[in-house]
N, C-alpha and C positions, 0 to 999 in steps of 0.2 A: 489945356487940359493936362493934368499930371499924370504919372504912372498909375497910380491908385485908381484913378476915374477911368483910365483906359482899361485896366483889368476888369474894373467893374462892368463896363459896357460891354467887353468881350464875354464876359460872364452870362449877362443878360441876353445878348445876342444867341449864344450858343444854347442857352435854357429855351428860348422862344422856339429856336429851330428844331430842338428836339421835341419840345411839347408838341409842335404842329404836326411832325411826323408821327407821335405817339397817337393822336387823334385819328390820323389818316389810317395807321396800322388798326387801329381798334375797329374802324368802321369797315375795313376790308374784311377784317375776321367776321364780322357780324353778317355782311352781306353773303360772304361764303358759306357760312353755316346756314344761312336761310335756303341758299341754293341747293345745298347737299340735302336738306331735309324740307322739300317744298310742301309736303303735307302739313308742316306745322306753321308754313309762312301767313296763311290768312288769319291765324289766330295770334301770332307772336310777331308783332311789329319790332323793327330794329331797336327802337328805343328801350322797350321792355326787355329784348334780348340783351343789350348792354347793361340793364339794371340787375336782372336776375333770371337766369336760364337754369342755374344750378339746382333749383327746386324741382323742376320737371326732371331732372336726371336721379335726384335723390328719391322721388317717387318711383320712377321705374327701375331703379337699382337698389331697390330694397332688399332686406335679409330674406324675404318670404321666397322671392325667385331672383336669381341671379340676373345682373344685366346682360344684354344681348351680346355684348362683346366677350365678356366672361363665359357666356354659353358657348359662342364660337370657340373659344381656348378650349374649354373642356371638351367640345365634340372633337376638335383637332387632335386632343390627346388621346381620348378614349376610343376613337375610331381606328387609331392605328395599333392598338393591342394594349398592352400592359402598362400601367402607369408608373412614371419614374420622374425623380427630379430633373433629369436632363429633358425628358420629353416635356414636362409641364414649362421648363424655361424656353424650350424652342417654340412650343405652341404660343406661349405669351408673347414673345418677340415678333413671330410670324403674323399673330391677329392683331397686335395693339401698336404695330410700328406706326401706323397713320395717327392713332390717338397721341402717342407719345411726340410725334412732330407737332402736332396741334398745341400741346402742353409746352413744347419748347418755344413755339413761335409767340403764343400768348404770354407766356412767361417773360420773353425778351421785351414785349412792349409794355408789360406791368413793372417790370423791374428797371425798364428804361426812365420810367417816370420817377421811380425812387432814387435813380442815380442823378437825376438832375435835381431832386430834391435835397440831396446830401449836402452837396456844395453851397446850395442855397441856405440850408439849415445851419452849417457851420460858419457861413458869412453873417446870417442873421444874429447869431449868438454873439459874434464879435463886434459888429457894427451896429447894434440894436439902437443906439441914440444918435448915429450919423446920418449924414443926408441920403447915402445909397440904400439905407434901410427901406425907404417907402417903395422904390422900385423892387427891392429883393422880397418885400412883404407881398407885394402884387403877385409876383412869380411862384411865391411860395404857396400862396393861397390858390393860385391856378392850379398849381399841381395837386392840392388837395381836392380840387373839384374833379379833376382828371381822374383822380384816385376813385371817386364814386362810380364813374362809368366804367372805367377799365377794371374794376374789382369783380363786377358781376360777371364778366365774360371770362375772367381769370378763374373765378370760383367754379364757373360751370365745367370748363375743360380739367381743371384739377381735381375737382370732387369726382367728375365722372372717372377719370383715370384713377385716382386712389381708391374710390368704392370698388372698382372693377379689380384692382389690384389686391385691396384687402379681402374681397370676397374669394378671390382665386386662392390667396395664401392660406386663407383659413380652411377652405376646402382640401388644400394639399396638405398642410401642417396638422390640422386637427380634427374637427368634427362635423364640417358642414354637412358632408354627405350621411353621415351617421345621424345627425339631427334631423334631416330630412326624411330619412329612412324611418326613424321611431316616430316621428309626427305623422308620416303616412300611416303607419300601423294603427296609431291612436286613433286617427281619423277614420280609418276603415271600421275598426271596431265601434267607434260613436256612430258612424253612420248605419251600421247593423244593429245596433242598440236601439236607435231611433225608428228603424223600420219595424222591429219586433218590441215596440215599447209595450203594446198592449199585453203580449206575452210576459213581459218583466213585471208589469204590475199585477196581472192576474195570478201570477205564480209566486208573487211577494219575493222576487229574485234582486231586489233594489241593493242589499247588501252585498251580493255575490258580484254584481255588475260593477259596484263601486270599487270593490278590491280589485278586480280584473283590470279596470281601467287606470287605478292608481298605480298599479305595476308598470302599466306602459308610460304613465307620466313620470314615474321616478326615473326611468332610464333616459326618456327624453330630456327631463330637466337637468341631469347629469352633464350631459354633453352641451346643453345651453349654457350652463354655469362655466364650463371650460371655455366655450366661445367668447363669453362675455368678459372672463377674467383675462383672456389674451388682448382683447380689444381694449380694457382699460390700461393694461400694462403698456401696449404700443402708444396709447393717447398719452400717457404720462412721459414716456420717454420723448414723444415728439413736442409736447409743450414744454418740457425743459430744455429743449435742445438749443434755444438761444441764451439762457443761463450759461450752459456748459460752454458755448462757443465764446461768450464773453469772458468767461474765466480762462479759457485758452489764449485768447487775444490780449487781456490784460497782463495775464502772467507772462506771456512771451515778450509783451513790451517790457515788464519789469526785469525779465532774465537776461535780455541782451544789454541793458544798462546803456540806452542810447542817451545822449547828451540832451536830447529834446525833453521837454516837460510834457506831462500828461496834462493836457488843458481840458477845458469843460468844452471846447468846441470838438475837440478830437474824441473824447471819451463818450460823449452822448450822440454824436452822430454816428459813431460806430455802434453803439448800443442800440440805435434807431434801427439800423440796417438789421442787426441781428434779431431784433424784436418782430421783424417781418416774418422769421421762420415760425414764430409762435402762431401767427395768423393763419398761414397756410397749414399749419399742423393742425389747429383746431378744426378748419374745414375739411381735412382728410378724414377725420374720424366718422366724419358723417358717412303633302303626300298627294297625290292625284285622288281626286274625288270620285267615288263609285256612285254610278248613277243607274238605278233599276228602271230599264225601259219596258217590262213587261205590265200588263194590266191584271195584277193579281191582288186579290184582297184576302188577308190573313186574319183569322180569330183565333187567339190564344186560348188555352183552358182557363187562364187568369185573365180578366178583362183588363186593357189598359186605358185608364181614364186620366186625362190631364185636368190640372187645376183651373179649368175655365167653365163657362156656361155650358148646359146641356145643348145648347144649339150650336155653339162652336165645338164642341165634341162630336156631334153627329157631322156637320159640314164639313171639319178638318180641312179648312182651306179652299174648299169647294164653293162655287158660286151659289147663291141662294136661289133656288127654284121652289116657289111656294108650293104649288101643286104637288111635285114630287116629294117634297119635304114632308107635307102632311099624310101623304100615302104611306111614306116610310114609317112615320110614327104610328099610324093606324095598324100596319102590320106587324110591327114589332110590340103591339100593345102598350105603348106609352101615352097614347092620349089621354087616358083617365088620369095617369100620373101627373101630366101636365096641368090639368085643369084644376087639380086639388092643391098644387103649389100656387102661393100667392105670387110669386113671380113667373110663373110658368117655365117655359124653356129658358128663359134668362137666369134661372136659379144657379148659383155658383156651386159647384159640386165638391169643392174642397180637394186637398191634396189626396191624390189616389182615390178619389171617389167617396170619400170618407161619409158624405152626407146621404149616400144612396146604400140601398140593401144589396146584397150579392147578387140577387136576380135582375135587380134593376141596372147595375153596373153592367152585367151581361148583355141585356138588352139595348143599352145604349151603345155598347160597343158593336152589336149587331147592326143596329141602325146606321152607324158609321159605315160599315161594310157594304150594306145595301145602297146607301146614297151614292157611294163612290162609283157604282155602275162599272165594276170590274167584269173582265171575261172570265175569270177563275176565281172560285171561292174555296179557300182551304179552311176548314172548320175543325178545331181541335176539342171535342167533347163541349161544344158551345153550350148546349142545353142542359147539361149536369147541374147548373146552378139554379134552375127553374124548378118550380113544383110542377107535377105531371099535367095538371090542366092547362096553366100558362105555355108550357113546352110544347103540347099539342096544339094549341091554338097559333103559337108562333111558328110551329114547323108547317102547318097547313098553310099560313098566309104567305111564308117568307120562302121556305125550303121545298115545299110539295110540289105536286104536279101543276096545281094551280096558283103557286105562289108567285110573288114578285120575281124570283129568281129563276123562273121555269124554263128561260130561254139561254140560262148561263149553265156552264161546268160547275158541280159542287162536288166537292170531295169532303166527306164528312166522316170524323173518327168519334165513335160513340160507344158507350157501354149499355145504352138502353135499348133493348130489343124491340120495344114497342114501335120503333121507326123503321126497322128493317124491311117491314113488308111493303113499304113505299119507296124504297130505292130501285134503280135501274140495274145495279149490278154490286155484288157483294166480294169484299176482300176479307178473309178472317186471318187474323196473325194468331198462330198457336204452337206453342213449343218451338218458338224460332223458325217457323214455317209460315208461308204466305198461300193460302188456299183461295181459289176464285171460285165464285158461284153467280149464276144468273139470276137467281131469286132466292127467298127465303125457304121455299118448299124443298129446293134442291140441296141447300145446306143442312136442313133438318135431316134429310133422308141418307145424307153421305156419312160413310162411316168413318171418315177421318176427322169429322167434326165432334167437338165434345159434346158430351150428353148432358152437360149441367148448365148449359146456356139459359138465361132467364129472358124472356120474350115480352112477359107483363101482358097487360090487357089495355085496349084503347080507352083513354078516361073520357068522361064527360066534358067536354069544353064549352058547354053553352053557358055557364056561369061567369060572370064577369064582375061581380061586386067586388071589387078588390080596391084597397086604398094604398097609397104609397107607403114608405116606411116611416115609422114615427119620427126617427132622427131627421129624416130629411125634411119632413112636415115640420118638425120643431124648428129646425134651423132656419128654414124658409120663413117662419113667423117672426123670428128675430128681427128681419129685414125685409118687410114684405114688398118693399119697391124695387129693390135692386137684387135681392135674393143673394146677398152677400155673406160668405161664411168666415173666410178667413180675415184677420183684422190687419189693417194697415200698420206698418212699423213706423213709429213716431219715437221722438226723443222725450225720455222720463224727465219730467221737470221736478220730480220729489227729491231728486238728489242734488244738495247743494254743494258748493265748493268745500265747505266745511266738512260734510259728510264723506266727500272722496278723500279729501286729506286724512280725516280718521281712519277711513278704512285702509288706506295706503300705509300709515304709521302702524296701525294694529297688525296687519297681515304681514307686514316686512320685519316687525319685531325691532329689537334693539339696536340692530346694526345699522338701520337707516340714519337715526339721529348722529351716531358716531360717525358715520360716513360724511354727514352734513359738517361736522366738527372738523374733520380731517381736512375738507375742501377749503374752509374758512382758515384753518393753520396753513394751507399752501398759499392763500392768498396773502396772509400776512408775511410768509417768508418772502413772495415776490416783492411786496413792497419794501421789505428791510433790505433786499438785495439791491434795489435801486437807490434808497436812501444811503447804503454803504459806499456805493460808487461815488455819490455825490460828496460825501465825507473824504473818500480816498483823494477825490479831484481837488478839494479844497486844501487837504493836506499836503498835496504834492506842491502846491504852490509856496509852502512855508520851507525854510531851510532844513528843518529835522524832521520832515516828512510827517508831521503830526505826532512825533514820538514813537512811531511804529515803524518796523521794516516792511519792506514790500513783500516779504514772504508771510508775514502776518496778515497783511491786507488780503492777499490772495487766499491764504487758508480760510479766514472769515468767509470770504465769497465762495469758496468750495463747500464750506459747511452748510451756508444757506442754500446752494444749490442742492446738495445732498437733501436737506429739509424739504425742499421743493419736490424732488423726485420721490422721496420716501412717503411724504404725505399724499401726493398725488397717487402713487401706487395702492397705499393702504386705502384711500377713499375708493379706488376702483374695485379692490378686493371686497370691501365692506358693502359696497352697492351691489356687486355681483351676488354676493352671498344673501343679502337682503331680497333681492329681486327673484333669486331662486326660491326662498321661502314664500315670497308674495305669491309667485305663480303657481307653485303648488297648492297654497291654501286656496287660492281663488278658483283654480280648478275643481278642487274638491268640493267646495261650497257651491258652485255653478253645478256640478253634476249631481249632488245630493238633492239641491232645490229643484233641478227640472226632473228627475226621477219622481220625487214625491207629488209633483203637480198633478192634479184631476186629469182624466182623459179627455175632458174638454178642451184643455189647453193644447194638446197634441193635435186636436182636430182643428183649432183656429189658428196654429202657428205651422207654417210651412217647415219641412224639413231643411231646406235650403237656409232659412233663417237662423235656425238652431245650430246647423253645422257652421254658419259664417261666424257665430259666436265663440265657438269651439276650435275654430281654425284661424281665421284672419285676425279676429280681435285679441284671442290669446297670444297669437305669433307677435302682434305688436306689443302686448304687455311683457312678452318674453324677452325680446330684443330690442325693439325700437324705443320702449319706454325707458329701459336701462339706459341706452345709449343718449336719448335726448335729455333725461332727466340729469344726468352727469354733466351734459354740455351746458344746460341752463344754469345749473348751480356753480360750475367753474367759471362761465363766462360772466354771470352776474357779480360774482365775488372779485374777480380780476378787475372789472370796472369800476367796484366800489373802491378798490385797494388803491387804482391809479387815480380815481378822483381824490382819494384822502392825500395821495403824493402831491397832487396839484394844490390842494386845500392847506398843505403844510407851507406852501411857498406864498401863495397868492389866494387869500380866502375869497376875495370878491369873484375872482375867476371861477373858482369852484362852486361858488353858490350860483352864479349865472350858468355854469355848465349843468348843475343839478336841476335848474328851471328847465333848460332846453331838454334835459333827459326826462324830466316830468312830463313836458309836453308830447314827447314822442311816446311815453308809456300810454297816455291818455288815447292817442291815436291807436296804438297797438291793441288797447282795450276795445275800442269801438269795432276794429277789425277783427278781433278775435270773436266778438258775439256774432258777427256775420258769418265767420269761419266756422262756428259751432254749428251753425244750422246747414250751412252747405256741406260739411263733413257728414253730419248724420244724414242728410239727403243722399249723399254719395254711397254711404255705407248701406243704406235701405236698398239703393238700386243694385248694389252687388249682391245683396241678400237674394233678391229677386232673380238675378242672374243664375245664382248657385241653384236656387230652386228649379228653374227652368232646365239647367244641366241635369239635374238629377232626375227629374221627370223624362228627359229626353234618354238619358241612358237606361232608364228602366224600362222604356217602351221603344227601344231602338228597332226590334224587329217589325212592329207595326208601323213605325216611321218610314223604314225602308220599303216595306211592302206597299204601303198607300203613295210612294213616290213624295213623301212630305218633308224631304230634306230641306228642300228650300224653305218651306213654310216655317220650319223650327228656326232655320237660321235667320230668317227676317225677323222674327219675333226676338231672336237673341240679339240682332243688330240694333233693334229698337231699344231694348233694355240697356245695351251698351252705349248707345248714343245719349241716353239719359244721364247715365253715371259719368260720361265724359263732360257733359254739359256743366253739371255741378263741379266737376274737378277743375274745368278751366276758370270757372268762376273763383273757386278757392284759389287757384294758382295766381289770378289777377289782384286778389286782396293781399297775398303775401309780397307780389311785386311792389305794390303800393306802400306798404308798411317798410320794406327794404329802402326804398327810395327816400321815405321819412326819417328812417334811421341814420342813412348816410348824412342827410342834411343836418340833423340834429347833433350828430358828432362834429360835423364842420362848423356848426354855429359855437360849439364848445372851443374848438380850435381858434376860431376867429376871435372869440370873446378874450381869450389868453393873450393872443398877439396885441389886441387892442389895449388890454389892461397894462401890459408891459411897455406898450409905446407911450402911453398917455400917463403912466404911474409917476408920480411927484418923486417917490422913493425908489431909485432904481435898484433892481435885483443883482445880485451876484452871477457871474456867468454860469457857476456850476446850477445855480437856483433856475436859471432860464433854461439851462439844458435839460435839466430832470424835469421841469414843467412841460417843456414842449414835447420832448420824448414820451412822456406818459400820456399827454392828451392827444397826440397824433395818432396814437393806436386806438382810440376811443371809436372814432367812426367805423373802422373795421370790426372792433369788438361789438358795437351796437348792431352792424349788420349781422354778425355771427349770432348774436343774442335774438334777432329777429327769426332767422332760420331756426334756430334751437327752441324758440318759444313755439313757433308753428308746427314743428315736427313733434314736439312734445303736445302740442294741443291735440293732434291726430291720434297719438298713444293715449292721451287722457280720455279721449271720447271712447276709445276702444275700452279703456279701463272702466268707465262709467257704465257701458253697455254691458260689461261682465259682471259689475257689481250690481246691476239691476237683476241680473239673472241669479242672484244670491239670495234675492228678497221676493222670490215667486211665493204666492199664497199655495200652501200645501193643502192635498187632499184631507179631508174630515177624517180625523181619526188617526192621525199621522203628525209627529212632532218634527219640524224642518231641522231643529238644532242638532239632534243627536241621531235622527232617524229612527226613533224608538217611538212604539204606538202609545196611545193613551193608557194609563194604568186604570183598571177596574177593579172592584172590590170582589168580583166573580172570580171563583177559581175555574181556571179553563185547562187545568191540567190533563183531564180525560175527555176534554168536550170536543166534537160531539162522540157519545157513545153508541148511539144507533142511527141517527141520520133522519128523523122524523121532521118534515118541513111542513109549517103551517103559513098559508097566506091568509091574513085576516084583514078584510076590507082594505085591500092595498091599492092605493092610487099614488102614481108617480109620473113624473114628467123630467125632461133633461134640465129644465130651469122652471122650478115650481114659481107659479104666481105669473109667469110670463107667457104662457101658451097652453094650449089643451093638453091634457093628460094622454099619456101614449098608453098606460095601463090603469083601468079605470074599475074600482070597487071589485077587486079579484079576491074572492074567499074559496079556498079548497084546502085540501089536506093530502100531502103524499106521506104514506106510512114508512116506517124504517125497512130498509132493504127492498123495497118497491120499485118496479121498473115501470116508470111512465112515459108514454109518447105523446109530443105534441106537434100535431100537424096543422097546417094552415096554408093559405095563399101566399105568395111572395110578398113580402112587406107587410105581412098582416101583425107583426109586433112580436114575433115569436122569441127571437133573440133578446128581445127586452126583458123577458123572464130571467134570463142568465144575468144580464146587466144588474137587474134589480137585488138578486142573489149576492152579487159581488159589490152591492152598494155603489155602483156607477150612477145608477138612477137615484135622485133624492126622492124621497116619499113626500108627498104632501098631506097624506092620511093614511091611517093603518099601520100594519107592521108586519114583518117576516119573523116567525119564530122556528128555531132549529133546536130541537131537544130541549124545549122549555125555556130558552134563552132568547130574548129579542136581539137581533143580529146589530141593531143600531147601538147596542151597548158593548159590542165585542170590538176590542182593538182591530183595526183593519188589517194589520197583517196577520194576525191570529186567524181572523176569518178567512182570508185568501190562501193560507198555508193549509186548511184543512177542506177546501173546496177545490176541485181541478176541473178544468175546461179544456176540451179538446174543440177548437174552433173550427170554423168553415174554412179559414186560410191557414193552412199549416206553416207555422212560423218556425223557421231554423235560421240559426245566426253562422255567421262565417267562424270556422274553428273546426276543433276535433268533434267527433261523433260523441265522445264521452262528455265533453263540455256542454253539448246540447241536451243530453240526456239527464246530466247531474251537474248542474251549474254550481250548486254548493258544495259539490265534493263530499257528499255525506254518505255515499254508498260505495260497496266493494264492486269490484269486476264481476265476480260471481252473481251478485244481484242484478248488475245490468245485462249479463248475458242470459239470465233468467227471464228478464222483461223482454229481451229481444226474442228469445225463442216463443212466448205466450204470444208475442205481435207478430210471429211469422216472418222476422226479419233477420234471424240468426243466421240462416243460410247465406243471405247476400252478405252480410257483414264478414263472415267467416272466410268467405272466398276471396276476400280483399286482403293483400298481404299485410296492411297496417291495422287491420282489425278495429279495434274502438279507437284507434288514432286516425281513423279514416277523415281525410280532410273534406269539409264541408265548403264549398266554393260560394261565392257572392249568390244570394237568392236561391241558394240550393239547387243551382242549375245542373249539377251532375247527377240529380235525383228526380225521377218522376213524380208526378204530383201524388199517385198512390203511395209510393214508398215514403214520401214526406209525412203523410198522414199516418202511415203505420208507425213511423218513428215517434209521432206525437202521442199514439196510442201506448208505445213503450214507455215513454216519459211519464205518461199517467199511471201506468202499471208500477212504476218505480216509486211513486209518491205514496202509493197505498191509501187513497183518501177514503173518507167516510161519505162523502157527497161527490157524485161524478155528473158533469154537465156536458153533453155532447150537441154541438151545434151544427147540424148537418155535417157531420164529421165523416160521412162516407158517400158524399153526394159525387165525388170524383173517381170512385172505385168501380171497377167492373163487378159483375155479379158473383163471381167466385170470390174475389177479395172480400166482398160486402159480407157474404156468408161466413168466412173464416174470421171477420171481425165480430161478427154477431156471436160466434162461439166463444170467442176470446172475452167478450164482455159477459157472457154467462158464466165462464169458468173464473176469470181472473178477478172479477168484480162482483162476486156473489155476496160478499159482506158490504156492498155499497149499496146507497140510495143512487138510482140512476135516472137522470131526467134527459130524454133523447126529442132532440127537435129535428124533424126530417119533413121533406115534401114527397118522399116515396113510400108508399105503404109498405112495402116488403121490409123496409128497414124497421119498422115498428111492431111487425108481426109478432115478435118474442116478447114484447112488453106485456106486463100485467094488465094495464088498462091504457 
């Protein structure tokens, strides 16, 4: 055995030894990783851990929420006081030292595999036709196989570390905190808008809300643009790092003027080592619980109803006792309602009980409290939402001396004096004092008590011929088996890939195609860079160095590197600019389309689903869609460029590589189809979780009072388990395609090696080096393409869901494109001038032709400036008159005429701008008092103060230091129910309408406040036609009829 064979045998032995320990190290890393995270072990076997764990980290370390370790760094920094660069650095080192250690160890194992491959690669280029080439080929291909398994774990630790570092640095250097702050403000405004969407639509405030939301969106979009711009620039530097290092290496080699020749083995093995930096750089872009022990039931003034069936709302986690359940329904006067509903007590009530009338919601909440069998009952004006007959009946059966709660302690706040004669003790709150009395007679004769209290009379409660609200009855008819109101979220199949691509190009503008051209130009620069090194290597073997000096060769390489960096940075800038325009236009189109949708859309669509579209989906489009689109375009163009380089040397190998890549793309297509469905189901589960969280937040007082914290938590866990199930299935499809991509790339490398070994026309050493260095990067690039495609898939699904909400069916009478109503030939400049209302044989239902009418053959006339009172039992359809006047109800026959004009021919916005509604539920949005009173900013401060004075709220507002800038909190929690209603009255005064509709607007006011409101209605609305809906007779005593 000669010296050359001995050296070759030694090289093979060392390579085998290092390869064995590389596999052992990789296995140890995987086992330790699983031991550190045992909750992931049952779902993440070792083989999948080796193949791809990075996807899970990318999922949990998204831009929407920082990864847990980055959160720890932020907490460690901000907990100790003011932020500074030194504190950030110390916190980063203190928290991430363990992660950095894993990066070092995993990198050592991964790059050891490459260190083995480099001498094998160099020897293979030099001895391609010799006998040792077979053994070298086997070892070389073994290192390629090891790369498939080692790359997954390295990508996991590097991606986790780099994403944490990038997220932390963006938060420190730039705008992450500002982006989150602006996004939170926009989402709070959006949640408030969805809560008060009826107010927005009834007052025709769509334009004002869109302008306010766009201001929030513009500020948020600017900071997102800066963050994306920084991300694109950093990625361009990272991806150009290997080219820069190549220039430094070869330039240094030429500058020192060594006698050694720049051979193909040396140049391309060095180039391959430096190209590893590109692969890593591409992947880098990527309290103690309080428990209430008391047995207390609380009934707030506004009923808390969950989006469940009526039975689930009553039971609220308690065990079903059929006898007690039926007694409670009978006492709360719900039996007749259940009989008339096709699904009975299994009827779904919708979000916040939208299918029920105000009285029915209050009685369901009362039934829940009675069924809970608590020791103490706290009732905050519970019966004010019921008409006098129903209230008297419920009081006698539930709260009275012979009611179901006769053995319980009942503390009842009320403003209806009719019930005071039946209580055991009275406490009167008057002028900030608490007065105690034993009975009603003592309070009436006491000189300290006010003399203006209204006690009313005992109503006749014998009549019980009542039907449920028409809306509940109608919605139950639509699904008579399950009583289901809200629609399930499914994927829209109407949008094709071409529709999405057209929407993307249209909304992003001309910058997007320019960015694609820049990315293609960058790939061309990379290919020319590799070809220029080959030319230099061939020229170095000639005596005259190809006719060029070393400085010329290095200068051209430098120019190509500058082109690489320049085109990459330009592409990042253009993409960031185009996606800023895309997100701005998409948000505006979604908001306009949603606000112009009919009221029935908001009844059937939970708020959580809408918020998910405007939060999670838009966040994917803002940040993730930009990153993943850029990665997909860059990686695909680089792969094509390297295949073109291989094809320039060996066309057969290139064709076979293209075939292998095609097979891989077929596998990816199949996996993408499955991932489409899984991602849609995952997103739907997230929407239901958001809906549940929103309901829980709005009803937190009732949840804690009834001890239902565990109940809502269990429901949340069930929803979370469903989302996690779909997520893990999606992660499995990602792992499968990653393995397929790795082996497809290995097939391309194996094909190239076999072609070179079996070729009758031997290639030059420089051609072999150029082909192998380009081909060996394809497996990792295909793996990167796989990850990018799936991340892009998630973002594209979010984009598809967002585009779907830009194509909602608008309400009749509105144009969704420009938010302008239909143009009619009738001049409406001074309409209505009197306010005369005529119902002419009017019949209407919520869905004509699909159910019984809620209003049938109504014919009556309300003269101009006449005050008409409408009384009736709870659920009799009184509020449907208001919906008919606002064209929420669709007529099946007949018409409504105001001042001689059929309202069906009037543009919807014009109609709702001349009719003002004061609803039963006082809607106030978070923001200043002035914005709530004058959302369109069309009135002066003097006019607002005048309206407040007439509404008897000027004293309260003037005592506050902020005055008209008084901040209204979420849900107007800093105001009482009566104050909220008085502000709604002031808002109506400010609009100066010709037609005023009051839907039980004074039901939550005490007698004195009700009397003041009636005086205001007589004085401030003397020029109006007033239609008052009430269930208390004293409210309509001042009406003309």
